[in-house]
C-alpha distance (Angstrom), angle and dihedral (degrees) to the residues before:
residue distance angle dihedral
P1 . . .
V2 3.91 . .
P3 3.84 112.0 .
S4 3.76 114.8 -103.2
I5 3.83 91.4 -114.9
F6 3.80 87.0 66.3
A7 3.80 95.0 42.8
K8 3.88 92.6 125.6
L9 3.83 92.2 47.7
S10 3.72 121.6 84.8
A11 3.82 128.6 -149.2
S12 3.79 117.5 -117.4
T13 3.85 120.5 -139.0
D14 3.81 91.1 -93.3
G15 3.84 92.1 54.9
H16 3.75 98.3 -106.0
V17 3.73 117.2 130.1
Q18 3.87 116.7 -115.6
P19 3.83 125.7 -157.7
P20 3.72 116.5 -119.2
T21 3.80 116.1 -87.6
S22 3.78 126.5 -125.5
T23 3.78 88.1 -102.5
D24 3.78 90.0 55.3
K25 3.74 92.0 52.8
L26 3.74 93.7 49.5
K27 3.78 89.6 53.3
E28 3.80 92.1 57.2
K29 3.82 123.8 103.0
P30 3.78 110.2 -101.7
T31 3.75 119.1 -109.8
E32 3.79 122.8 -131.7
K33 3.81 87.0 -122.6
M34 3.76 93.7 56.2
L35 3.76 94.3 42.8
S36 3.85 88.6 53.6
R37 3.83 88.0 55.0
I38 3.83 97.0 47.6
K39 3.78 102.5 38.7
E40 3.78 94.9 92.8
Y41 3.82 93.2 59.7
F42 3.85 88.7 76.2
A43 3.81 107.9 10.0
A44 3.77 90.4 123.2
Y45 3.86 88.0 61.8
W46 3.82 96.3 37.9
K47 3.90 91.6 123.6
N48 3.82 95.9 53.2
V49 3.71 91.0 49.0
A50 3.87 90.7 45.3
Y51 3.75 90.0 60.0
E52 3.80 89.7 57.7
L53 3.83 92.6 48.8
L54 3.82 108.2 30.1
S55 3.77 142.2 38.4
P56 3.73 119.3 -93.0
V57 3.80 90.7 -110.2
D58 3.74 90.5 56.9
V59 3.77 92.1 49.3
S60 3.82 90.6 49.7
N61 3.85 91.6 49.7
I62 3.79 92.1 51.8
E63 3.82 92.9 42.3
S64 3.81 91.8 53.7
S65 3.80 91.7 60.9
Q66 3.74 119.9 101.7
K67 3.77 94.0 -125.2
C68 3.76 131.2 118.9
N69 3.77 119.6 -101.2
V70 3.81 93.7 -98.3
E71 3.77 91.3 55.4
K72 3.78 91.6 45.3
C73 3.80 89.2 49.4
F74 3.90 90.8 53.7
D75 3.84 90.5 45.9
M76 3.75 88.1 51.3
L77 3.78 92.8 50.2
L78 3.79 92.1 46.4
R79 3.83 90.8 50.6
W80 3.73 90.3 50.0
L81 3.82 91.2 53.1
E82 3.84 89.3 50.6
T83 3.79 96.2 48.7
D84 3.81 104.6 33.2
S85 3.79 114.8 66.8
S86 3.84 90.9 -174.7
A87 3.92 93.7 51.4
S88 3.81 110.8 144.6
Y89 3.77 137.7 161.9
Q90 3.84 87.3 -108.5
K91 3.79 89.6 56.5
L92 3.84 90.4 51.7
I93 3.83 89.6 48.0
D94 3.81 91.5 50.7
A95 3.78 88.8 51.8
L96 3.75 91.8 51.5
R97 3.82 90.3 46.5
E98 3.87 89.9 60.0
Y99 3.85 86.6 67.8
N100 3.84 96.3 40.1
L101 3.86 91.8 -113.8
E102 3.83 92.3 158.6
N103 3.78 94.7 152.4
A104 3.75 90.2 55.4
I105 3.79 91.4 46.6
E106 3.78 91.7 51.9
N107 3.80 93.7 47.7
I108 3.83 93.4 45.1
T109 3.81 93.4 44.6
E110 3.83 90.8 50.3
R111 3.83 92.0 48.7
I112 3.82 92.8 48.4
L113 3.79 94.5 49.0
K114 3.80 91.7 49.8
A115 3.84 91.6 54.6
């Protein structure tokens, strides 16, 4: 078996270990730490994105809070992580793409790939 320190690395057919590709990273489940770093890239559009990722009831509950958009965006992302077992960076990017938030997508993708 591959040692745990290399858990995110995959062995190629010749036995050499390969680093994860950008596609692999985008398929990963987001971490709270990373979501806290990227929320500001689309906080002004949090509600639009929320309707792609959450139920209308969840969106209403978040909307009714007395928080600013950045905090609502983070609440939305945390709720999404809690309720969607298939949550991934790619799924978030797809939701952003529905609203043509290409600048946010570029910034988020760059941030994820640097991690």
